[in-house]
Structures are given as structure tokens and as C-alpha cells.
N, C-alpha and C positions, 0 to 999 in steps of 0.2 A: 529594226530600229537601231541609232549609233549608241556606243558606249560617252555614256555622259563624262567627257573629257577635254583636253585640249586641244582642237582641232587638228595640231599637228603632230599628235599623237595620234589620231586616224589613220590605221594601215592602210596599205593600197587592196587588203583584200577587204576588209571591211568596211573600205568605199565601195567596192566594185558589188558586192550583196547588200548592201544601202541603195544603190540603183538599180541593181535587179528589180529590189523590191518595187520602188518607183515607179519603173515601167510597166510594171504589170497590171499597174493600177492607172495609165493616165488612158486618156479618150485616145480614142483612133485618130491617127494620124499625125499624132504629137510625139512619138516612142521613134526610133533609130533618126535617122534625117531629117523628115520629113516637118518640115516647121514655117507652116505657110504665112502666120505673121511674121509680120517686117520687125516688129518691135518684139522683146523678150520682156516677159512680165514683169520686172524690175523696173525696165522702161518703159515699158507701157504706165508704172503707176508712179514716175518721176513725173511724168505731161499730166495726168490727172490730177496732181498733189500740186505743181504750178498754178495749173489752169483755176483752180480753187482759192488760194490760199495767197496772201499778199510776200509771205517770205516763206521759202522751203532751204531747210538746211541737209546734207548729204554725207553721210560720215561712209565710204565707201572704201572697196577692195582697188588694188591694182590690175589690168587686164579684162574688164569687166565691160567696155567698151560704152561706158555713159554719153562718153563726149557723143557718139552715135548718135544716142538716143538725147543728147541736149540740143543738138543741131536740128533734129527736125521738132523740136519743139518751137525752135527759133525758128524757122522754117513758115511754122504754122501760127506763131504770134505774127509776125512782120510781113506776113503775105493774107493776112486777113484784112477786109475793111476795117475804119472804127466803129465802129457799128458793132462789129461782130467781137470789139476786146481786142483787134489790132493793135497795134504799135511799134515805136521802135525799137533791135533787140541791142543791147551794149555788152559784148564779150570781153572779161576783160580775164586772158590771162597772162602767166607770171613771166610770160618773153614773149616777142612778136614771129620765134618760130611758133609755139602755142595759138597765138591768132591765126598765123595763116594757114595752119592743120585746120582748126576749126572752120573756117569758109570757105576752105577746099571743101570738107565734108558736106557744110551747109547746100553749100552750090550743086553737089552730087543730088542732094532731100530734092531741091528747086526744082531740079530736071526732072527726077520721078516723080512729084507732085505735078509737075506741069505746071508750076506758077511764071507769072511771064516776071523775067528777073533780067536784069542788067550783069555785062561781064563783069567780073571780080577786078575793082582796081585799089591799086596802090594810091595813099593821098595822105595830106600833109595835114591833120586835124587842126583848128585853129580852137586853142585853150586857153585862150585871151592873152598870150605873152608875145608882146610885137617882133620878141629875138628868137624867135623859137616856134615849134609847134609839135606835136605826137604823130609820129608814123601811126600809118592804121589802115585796115583794108576795110571793102566796102562792098556790101550788093542791096542795090535797088531796085524794089518790087511797084507792079502797076497800083498798088494799094495806097502808093504815096510814101509807106513805111521803108525801112531799110535797116539793113545789120550791119554795123561798124564791131570791126575787132582791131582791141587795141591792148600794149605792153600793162601795165603796175602801175599806175600813174593816179592818185587818186583826184588831182585836178584836172584829169581827162574827161570827170561825168561832169566836169561845171557847165551850167549853163545846156544842159541834158536832160531827157526823159523819156521814159521807157521802159522795158524789161531788164535789169539789171542781172549776169550771168558773172561771178566770181568760181573762175577755176581752178583746181589747185589749189585754194584758198591758203593753206597753213603755210606755203611757200612764199607766197606775196609777202615781198621787202616791207610793206607797212599794209597789213591788213586789218589795225585800227584805223587807221587814216580810209583806204578803199569802204569799208563799210557805215565809216560816219557819211562819207560822199554817195556811198549807195544808197542808204535807209530814207538820207532826203528827197531821192524821189517819190517816194511812197504818199506824200501828200499830195500830189496830184495825177493820183494816180496809176503808178508803175509799180510794177514789184521787183521781189530780189529773189536770186537762186546762188546758195553757196552750197559749195561741192567739194568736197576733197579727201584725200588719204592722210592719216595723221601723222604728225613729225612732232610728238613729244607730249608727254602730261600739261607742259607748263606752257604749253603753245598757245594763242590765241582760237584759234580754231574750237584745238579741245574744249576752250572756255567756254565758247557760245554754243558746242553740241550740246555740253553739260547745262548750261541755265535754259534750252529747248526741251531737253529731257525733263528736267525739274520746276517745266511750268515757270519759271523767272521770268520768259521772253516768248508773247504768242507767235509760235514759229513750228509751222508742222517739220518733223522729223523725219528723216527715213535712214534708214540702214541697210545693207547689202555687203556682207565678206562674200568672202572666194567661194565658201562652200555653197551659200547662196544663191550667188550668180550661176554654179553648177547644176544646181537644182532644178531653177528656170530655163537651163539648156542649153547655157555657156559653151559648151564644148561640142555640144552637139551643132552647132550655129557654124561655130571653126568647122566643121567637120564637113557643114554645107560649104563652106567657101573654097576648102585647101581639095576637096575630093576624096578627102581620107573616109574610112567605113569606121562609124560610130559604133563601139560596143562598151557595157560596163567597164569591160575588162584595159580598153584602150584607152577610156576615160579616167580611170582608178590611176594607171601609170602617169598619165600626162601630167594629172593632180602632183603626184608625188614628186614627179621632174619640178612641177614651178614653186612647191615649197622647199625641197632641196637645194634650189638658185637663192633665195632668200635666204636661206640659212637662220641667223637667229633674228634675223629683221622680219620673219615671216608672222608674226603674231602682227605689228604695227604694218606692217603694207599690202596684207591679204587681208585679215581676219580684227581690222578695225578695234584692234587693242593699242592705244598710245604709249608709247614706250618710258617708262616711270621714270623720269627725272634723267631720260636719255635721249633728250633729242639730239638730233643733229646739230652742229657745231656751226656749221657755215651751211644756210640756205642754197640750194640747188640754184636759182637765179641769180642769187647773186654770184655764185660761181662760173655759171654761161655769161654774165656779164664781162667776168672779166677774160673772157676765153678768147686765141688769137688765133690765127693761123700759123702755129709755129711746129716744125718738125720734133716728130719720138721717133727716134732711132733706136729700133730693140734689137740686140748682140742674141743670138741662140747660139751654141757650141755648132760647127762645123758639122762632126763625128761625137759619136759618145761617148768613144775614148780620148777626147781630143786631150785632158788633163793629165794623159799618158803618153803623149807626143813629146821628142826630144825639146829640147830648150828654144832653140835657135829656130825651128819651125813653130813652135807656140808665137814664139818671137814675131817672125814675121807674118803670120798669118794674119795678127792685129795689127800688127805695121801697115799691112795692104789694104785692112779695114777702115784704118783710121784716115790715113791716105784718102780711098773713095770716098768714103762717107762726113767726116769731120771735118777735113782741112776745107774744102768748100764754102763750109757754113763759117768756120772758124777767120777762115779766110776775108770772107765778105762782113763783116762786124767792124761798127764804127768804130775805129784806133782812136777817138779822141773822148772817148767814154771809159769811165771806172768799170772796170769790171768784178766778179764775186761769183764764188760756188756755192754751192751745197751740198751735201753727199747722205744719203741710206746706205747702210750697208747689208747686202744677202750675199748666200753664196749656196747652198744646195735648195732651199724650199722657198726664200723670198731672193727677189733681184735687188742690184744694188742701183741707186738711181742717181745720176748727175744731174746737177742743175745750175746750171750759169744764169748770171744776173749780168745785164748791162744799166747802170744807173743815168736813166737820160736827164737831161737838164732842166727836168716839170719834179725832178726827183720819183718818178716810175721807173720800177723794177720792170726792165725789159726784158722777157725770155728767148733767145733768138733760138734757142731746140734743149728737148732734153737727151740723157740717154739714160735706157736701161740695158744692164746685162744681167742676163740670167745665164748661170751655174756655169759663170766665167770664174778660173782660177786665179788664187791671190796676187801672183805675180804679173798676170796680164789685168787683173784690174788697178795696177797701182800703174802698166805702159800706159794703160791708158786714158787713168787721171792725169799722168803729169802730162801726157800729149795734150790734153785738155788748156791744161792750167798754164804753159809754157806758152800760148798760141791764143791766151786773151789778155787781149789790147789791155794794158795798164791794169794788170791785176791787182788788186789789191789785199782782198785775204777770202776765207773758205774755213769753212763750220763743216765739220766731219763728224759722221756717227761711229763714234769710240766704245758702244757695248757690245760686251761680248770679242766674237772675232775682228769685228770692225775697227778694234784695237793698232790692230796691226798696220791698215790700209791709213789710218790717222799718223799714227807714229812714222811710216815714211813722209807723208806730205810735213810735217814737222821739223824734220830733220832737212829735208830739202826746198821748203820754202823760209823757213822761221818760225818758231813759237809765236810769234809777234803775230805771225800775221793766218796762223794758221789751228782754229780751237777745236780740241776733240772733245767731244761733247759725251759724256753719259748720258742717255737721257733717262730720265726719271721724273715721277708726278708734279715732283719742283721744279724744275724745268720746264715741262709742259704747262704745270701753273703760271711761270713769269712771263714765258714768250708768246704762246698761242694767243693770249690778246692783243700781241703788235702785231699778229699776223691776221685777225679777222680784221683788227681796224684797216689797218691795208689792201684787202678788198673793199669795205663800206668806202674807206678814200680814194678809189679806183689808184691806188698807186701800186700794184702788180699785177701784173699778166702770166698766163696760164695757157697752156695749150690746147688746144679745142679736142679732145681725146675724150674717148670713154671712158677707158680703164683708168685715165688722169681725174674726170671724174666721180669715180668710183671711191679712188682713192681719196680724196677728197671727205666725202660723203662720211665715210668711215667713221670720221672726229665726231667722236659722243662725247656729253659733258657727261663724266662721270666723278659722282661725290663733288659736284661743283667744276671740275676740270677736265678741259678738254684733251681729248687722249684716246690710244685705239684700245678697247676693249676685246675681249676674246674673239667675241663676233666677227672682228674686222678682218679674219682672215676670210678670203671669198677667191672667186675662178674668176680670172682676167679675160678675155677675148678671144687669147690666145690656149688657152684651157689653162695654163699654169695659176699657180696660188700667189696672191697679193695680199698683202697685209698693210694697207695705207703709204705704201714705198714711197708714192709722188710726193705725197701731201708731207708726209715727213722730209724730205727731200726738200725741197720748196721752203718749208721752216726755217732750215738749217742755214737754205742761202738767204732767207730773211735776215734771219738772225747775225749772217757774215756782214751784210750790211749795216748794219747799228752796235758792233762792238768795237770796242776801244781798238788799234789797229796799232802794229810797229811796224815804223818803216824803214827799210834797208836800202842801203844801193850795194849791188852786187853785180857777179858776172859769175859766172858756171866755173868752175875748176876747168873742165876740158875748153871752155874758149879760152879762158884767160892763157892757158897752157899753147893754144892758136892752133890745138887738132879740133877737125871735123866735130861741128855738136853731135849728141848720140840722144835721140828721143828715150831711149829707153837707160841714161844713166843715172843711175841709183847716188851717187858720188852726191855728198852733199854742197850746197853752193859756196864759194869763196865769199864773205861778206868784207866790203871795205867802207871804210868810213865808219861814220858811228850811227843811229838811229835817236829816232824820236818818234813819241808815242803820242797818236792821235786820237781824239774823243773821238765818239762814236757820232754818224753823220748828222744824228739829233735823239 
């Protein structure tokens, strides 16, 4: 038996002994890599439960392959004749990427079961709006029923009937609206599956789970955390697919690695324990909806001793990098739009992120690119910052992280561009309290863009509600795709850049000291600009 303690505290050695004991009592054929059943026990239990209940709620761990089982359920439901309980299946994930993935898995099951099915087709689903429809994916069956996969919009269920699947429900923009629309289908014989990992204890999904558990709602409730999935053979199935040899020791090592990846989030992400008062500030589907194909330029030292190179060598190296990577992007910017910049500072552990915005005529903050600097010396960070700001069209303002060592870079930027244009921000709980709600509003109002990048997504998801304020906690530090540590760096740079677009701005007419003297412009010139004329203070854009 395992010790009675937090699952994250179970050591690899304890898990190995636990699995060895279970394997010794398994029926022949289930130990090791031999898993003849198509569905793992918890996946099969899901199908049995949805077959006999009108509403099923499932709280689950990530990485358990529930989508695989749910897709099989959809095929068995929509491939069956009406007399045998057949009906349409309406799958709703929180974005179209999930919808397409689900349809692909369902098509695989259809081929495996030998169901007569049409090819996957993209369609525009008529939701009653004469001017717009909802993008969907569809598979039809000889039974006359179909599987339709949609993104999350309550109106997508208008006029429909069948089996509704709300996948990763906790991350839907309007789960209450989706539940209201889905449960209405029960009147005419439909059924509903609500399945998700948790996203905070104040999330609507957690309230639904508690209602089912307390008997306040007549719903079937299933729960499968990471360890239960492992007991039911999850890692053995993974080994079957990858061709690796299964053993209790290998499983224990893999389990420990997965838990380490999630860090402090493991309780919520893997063990179905909703974070208490620390739900994600920005839901994943909301972030994904604002993602665009903007470049993320990442610089790392060309050599371990780069900081020891001679000053001229370091300057030349960074100048070449800027000319090769930044200049084409800066040259391509719309010269008519106002430009702004936000910066989160890092030196040895975290990274510096530079986040420019251009303000469109529709007041949308367009992100042309972002820059991440890892382990870059202070002087070269200044060089890159000046290179960008000097070339941003109609550059208006910047907000720079002046916390700790970041004070240097913020100070020299204010000296160069003027204290009325550069905000030197000491990040604090009070600053987060005042300005993070504005950032979230920009996401909700579709007035901001962010790069389509996994690490950028991770940084935004690291923002948690802590004591009622959206900020970065200790658990926010995690590994990026490059193996380096991140501490919400991109999210903070984005927030500071957004602040730059709304802060009061002092306007200057100026020419650089070097240009006014008639000499060639030096991009690394650290001398203050020469101000000419007066200045006026403009109020924020709103």
C-alpha cells in the first residue's frame, strides 16, 4: 500500500514498489506490455456511464487519453441506428484546434469499427444568424446521424438535438451559457458529457462537480487522477505505442518526471485538486483566440564567455544580430501607426522580453514581433533596446521594468527618450492590482494580439489570482521549451507594453545630439537626445 499522503510526495521508489505489488496480482496477459483491450478501464467506465446516464460529469488529470475514449463513445452513438439509441454527437471544445483533433480521432475509430462514414468535411454551421455562421467539422454515418465538432459558442446548439460533449469545460469562455444550452437538449432525449481538468476552485466547472458530489444535481460523477490512470495501465499503453519496455522502475521514473514538469501546478493539473483561490487569470482559450503568427526572436550568447569579450567585439556581434534579425521586421512596420514598447527585465536566471505594439486604427494593439534575450550583458541589452526604439515608427512611449537590476535599463531609456515617454515601473502588488484588469479587458475585447508560441502561452497562464490580485506566484517559475527558466516574462512585458499605450505621454520635438552635429548616426550612442522646442502632456489614449 502507498503511504497516506499528498500524491506529489510519493517517491519514485514508493511508486515502483506499489506497481510491482499490483502486477504480481494481475490476471495473466495484463502485466507488462500486453494490453489486449482497446480501452483502458477508466475509459471503458466512461462509456458505460454515459450509456446509462443523461448527464455525466468527469474531473480528470491531463495526459490520460480521455479524448481517445470520448471519440469512441461518439462513434458508437452516432454510428448506431435510432432504435439502438443512435443520435447526433455535438462535440464542443474551447477552440477549433480541439474540434479538428477530436474529429481526426473519431475518424480513426470509425475506420477501426468498420462504420460506414463520410470523409471529414469543413462546414459553416448555420446558427440562425443571417450574416455569419460557425466554423465546424463534420462526419456523417450510414445511420443518418453525424458528429459535428464546433468551437465554444452557446448559440451553436440552437435548433440541434443529440449527445453534447463539452470538453475541457473549465476553460470555456461561457461555461454557464454552454451548460444552459446543452441541458436544454435533455428534454427530447439527448444526453450531456461535461469533462475537464480543473482551473481553480471558483470555476463554474468545480461548482458543477461539487453539486454532483453533494447530490444537489442528479448527475453521474467520475473522477480519474494521474495515479488512477497509471494503475489502469496508462504508461503500459504508452510503452505499447512507443515500443519501450515497461517496468515498474521505468513507470516510476516517468511519473516523477511528469510531476516535476508541472511543479506546484501538479495538484490541479494531475491530481484533480482545484487550486484554492488561484485560478488562472487568463483562460487558455481566450489567450489562443488572440494569438497571431508573429515572430518570437530569441537570442542566446554565442559563447559561454561572451560577457568577457572586449566591448567592441560585443557591440559588433549584437549589431550584426540586430541587422540580420530585427532590421527586416522593423523596416516592414506600418509607418503611419503609433508605436509603443513594454519590457520585462532579466539577466542570469530569467530573460529580458521586449514587446513592441503598433496601435491600429481600430485601436487594436498589434504585435509585430517580440524579442527574448537570455543571459545578455547589461550594455548589450541597452544596445538592443535602443536599436528597436530608434526605429519604431512614430514611437510614443515605453514602460520598462525598473525592479531590481532592471532599474539601469529603465533609467538609460528615460535619459535617451525622455522621462515623459518612458515609465520606470517598480512592479508591485499595487501595480498589478491597478493594471492587470485592463490587460484582461483587452483580451476579452479583442484589442490585443500575442504571438502563437507555446512559451508565451505558458507565461500568460502563469498569471494567477493570488489574494484577489492577478500576479506571478512562486510556482510561476518553470522550464521553457529551450530548457531555460521562465517566470512569466512575456506576460509581464505584454502588460507593461499595454500600460505604455494608455499612460499619459509627454511629447517632445527632438533630434539626436549626433545628428544635429552633422555626424553619422551611431545606434549605440548613449548620449541623451537634444530636446528642441517645448513639450505638451497628452492624456492616455483612453
